[in-house]
N, C-alpha and C positions, 0 to 999 in steps of 0.2 A: 415427673420433673423433666423439663426441657433440657436436652444436652447442649452444653455450650459449644459453639462452633470453633474449630481450630482457626488460628490466625491465617494460616496458609494451607491450601490443598494443592499438591504438586504432582503432575505426571511427568516423569523424566524420560520414559521410554515410549516412543511412538515411531511410526514408519516415516523414514526420511528418504527423499529422492536422492539418487546418486548424483555425483558432481556433474557428470555429463548432462543429465536431464535438467539440472538447474542452469548451468552455464550456457546452454544453447539459447537461452532467453536473454543473454547478457546485452545483446545489441538490439533487442526488440523495443520498438516504440510502444508506449502504453496505448496510444490511439489505435495502433494496428492490433494489439492484443484484444482490446475491447471489441473491435470489429470481428475478430476471430471467435469471440464468445457471444456473438449475437447481440452486440450492443451493450453488454453488461459486464460487471466484474470490477469496475472502478469504484473507489471509495468516494465519500462526500467531497464536493468541489472545494470545500474549505480546508481540507487536509492537503497542505502543500509544504514543500521544502522550505525550511528556515533560510537556507542559502540556495537560491536557484542555480548557482554555479557549482554546487556540490549536491546534486539531486539524483544522479544516475546510480542505480543500485539494483542488485538482484541477489536473492538469498532464500533460505528456508525459513518459513514462519515459525517462531516460537511465541505462542500466544500467552497473554496474561490478562486477567480481569483485575484491575486495580480498584475500580469503583470510584465514586466521586471524591475528590479532595484527598487522595491517598496515593502513596508511592511504594508501599511495602512490597507489593507483588512485582513491581517493575524491578526493584533491587534484587529480589529473589530470582527473577528471570535472568538477570545478568550473571548470577552465580551458577546457574545450571545450564546456561547456553553453551553451544558448541561453536567453534569457528565457522563463519559463513552464515550464521543465523541472522535473521532480522526480527527483533523484538517488536511485537505488535500488541499494543496496550489499549484496552477498552476502559474508559472512565465514565461511560454513559454520557459522553459529550459534555461533561461538567466544564463550565466556563468561568468560574470564580477564582480559580488558582491554577498555577502551572504544575505539571507533574514531571517535566523533563527540563534539565538545565545543562550548563557546561560541565559540571562534575559528573553528571550521569553520562554525558557523551564521552568523557574521558574514561570512565569505568567500562563503558561498552567497548571502546576501542581496545582496552586492555584484555577484555574477554574474547576478542576476535569477532565481535558482532559487527556486521557491515552496515547496519542502519537501525534507526528507531522510528516506529510509526505509532502515532496515537491520535485518537479523536479528541484528546484534551489539549491543553495549552502548554507552551514552552516558555522558558525564561532564560536570562543570560544569553541572549541571542548572539552577541558579539563573541562570547566564549565558545558557543556552539559552532559558529562559523570558523573560528580559529582552529577548532579541533579537527576540521575536515571531515567529520562524520556526517553523512546524510541524516538529518532529523526532520521528520514530517509531523506537523501538528496543525491544529485548527486555528491557531492564532498565538499571540504572545501576550504575556502579562507578568509583571514583577511579583505578583502574589505567590506565596509558597504553600505547598500542600503538607498534610500530615503524613505520618508513617505509622499506621495503626492496624490495617487489615480490617476485616478479613478479605482475602483475595485468593485467586487461583493462578496457577502457572501450568501451561501445557494442555489445558482443556479448551474446548471450542468457545469462541466468543462471536458476537455480532457487532459490526460497526457499520453504521448508515445502511442497514438492511442487508449487508453482505456477511454471510456466515464464513468465518475463518477458523481453520483448524491447524494445529501444529503439524508441520509437514507439507502444507501448501507452499507454493512458490509465490514470492512477492517481488514485484518489479516496480521501480520508481523512476520518474524523470520529472522534468519541469511541469508536465501536465498533471501529475499526481501519482496515485498508487493504484495498481491493479493486482488482484489476487487470483491465482489459478489453482483450483482444487487439485489435490494430489492425484486423485483418480482420473483427472482429465488432462494430464500433462501431455500425453502423446497425441490425443485428439486435437487439443488446442494448437499444438505445434504444427500439425498437418494443415489445419485451417489457417494458421499464421502464414505459412508458405503460400497458400492460395491468395491471401489478402495482399501479400507483398507482390506477387506476380501480377495481380490485377492492377495494383497501384502503378507498377512499372510500365504496364501495357496501356495505361490510359492515354488516349490520343491527344497529341498537342499539335499546334500549328508549326509552320516552318521556322518561326522565330521563338518557339518554345511557349507560345501563348496557350492558355487553357480555356476552353469554351464550355458553355452549358451543354450537358449531354444531349445527343440527338433525340433520345427518347422523350425528353421534356419538350423539346421543340416540336416534335410530332404531336404530343399531347395538346399543345397550345393551338395547333392547327386542326384539331378534331372537334367533333360535336360534344365532347365531354367537358368543354370549357365554355362558359358564357361571359363575354365581355360586356361591361356596362357602359362603355364609351367608345 
């Protein structure tokens, strides 16, 4: 006989980075973070803040797998979250109904959650904006989802090819969401400092103008390029 699956499977205890390790990323631009991670780490381009004016966030990932057209695991995540968490919900990219709305944003704020990220859709966008909570989703729809399970909280998920585990650090801004693995926090921060230094040192003209790099100009003058006209 096949054993019936529980409606929810929850891991409450996992390694969390200390507050200093998280907050040192508070002013990091997602584009710089991606550069520090070899050009990767950002979620799908469609996952953007419902309100671009309220898109800056940093926190510890609390993952949940809600599955298509379901919100039960997301609600459970709100209940087990700790202040400073960012709930990251996988819906397998389901696009027929919304899994986050204004009431969910209000519940999250009550729980001390600093943002919600999902590859699904959101609804009640005006209410989400009024809440002031950064909510990132793949789009907006008035359709509502069910609350049925099964789902998971605290276990690893994958969104747009990026593996995300609870305890990773999540950073958001207008450009989207970047996830830094827990084990890479120190290495990525070291690379981030190098990226920032290189950006600041990029040569500009006397009036602040930015030119194509000399390396590209040299390439165009070499025998590695063939001009057809």
